C-alpha positions in Angstrom: 87.4 75.4 266.7 85.1 73.0 264.9 84.0 70.0 266.9 81.8 67.0 266.2 80.0 64.3 268.3 81.5 61.0 268.4 81.3 57.9 270.7 84.6 56.8 272.3 84.5 53.4 274.2 80.7 53.9 274.6 80.7 57.5 275.8 79.2 60.2 273.5 81.4 63.2 273.5 82.5 66.2 271.4 85.8 65.8 269.7 87.8 68.7 268.2 88.3 68.4 264.4 92.1 68.7 264.8 92.4 66.3 267.8 95.2 63.7 267.9 95.4 60.3 269.3 97.8 61.5 272.1 95.5 64.5 273.0 92.5 62.2 273.2 94.0 59.6 275.3 95.4 62.2 277.6 92.1 63.9 277.9 90.3 60.5 278.7 93.0 59.3 280.9 93.7 56.2 278.8 96.9 54.1 279.3 99.9 54.9 277.1 99.8 51.3 275.6 96.1 51.6 274.4 95.8 51.8 270.6 93.0 53.8 269.0 90.6 51.9 266.6 88.4 54.0 264.5 85.1 52.9 262.9 83.7 54.8 259.9 80.9 53.1 257.8 82.2 49.9 256.7 85.8 50.6 257.3 88.1 50.2 260.5 91.3 52.0 261.0 94.2 51.2 263.4 95.9 54.5 264.1 99.7 54.3 264.4 100.7 58.0 264.3 99.5 59.4 267.5 100.7 63.0 266.9 99.0 63.6 263.6 95.6 65.2 263.5 92.9 62.5 263.2 91.2 64.8 260.4 94.1 64.1 258.0 93.5 60.5 258.1 90.5 58.2 257.4 90.2 57.8 261.3 89.1 61.5 261.3 85.8 60.5 259.5 84.9 58.0 262.3 81.8 58.2 264.5 83.0 55.6 266.8 86.3 54.9 268.5 87.7 52.4 270.7 90.9 52.3 272.7 92.2 48.6 272.9 95.1 47.4 275.0 97.3 44.5 274.3 96.0 41.3 275.8 92.5 42.6 276.7 89.5 40.5 276.0 87.6 41.3 272.8 84.6 43.6 273.4 82.9 43.3 270.2 83.3 41.9 266.6 85.3 44.8 265.6 87.9 44.7 268.2 88.1 40.8 267.7 89.2 41.4 263.9 92.6 39.6 263.3 93.5 42.5 261.0 94.1 44.6 264.1 96.8 42.4 265.5 98.4 42.0 262.0 98.3 45.8 261.7 100.0 46.2 265.1 102.8 43.7 264.2 103.7 45.4 261.0 102.5 49.1 260.7 103.3 50.4 257.3 101.8 53.9 257.4 100.1 56.3 259.8 97.1 54.2 260.0 96.0 50.7 258.7 92.5 50.6 257.1 90.5 47.2 256.3 86.9 46.4 255.6 84.7 46.1 258.9 84.1 42.5 259.9 80.7 41.4 258.9 80.2 43.6 256.1 79.9 42.0 252.7 80.0 43.9 249.4 
């Protein structure tokens, strides 16, 4: 099984290529209400489908992931993005992807 190195909530670890959000949450002992936020280059993805392989989504290309719980204080500019709350209110697909805050094209 192919693995790659990523950072999840500040911890550098190996992630299997076919890992799902649910498997990652269980392995890292994250609460069930924590949402996975993936950062890849200039994109941020909020993952809504917890049983689909991350490799099948934009989130699978990420090198940094955060688990974010409702009502927790913002830890950085990415997690403070209003697009995250909007995506959580009305998910329209397996993931919601938007431009990373602070990146201008």
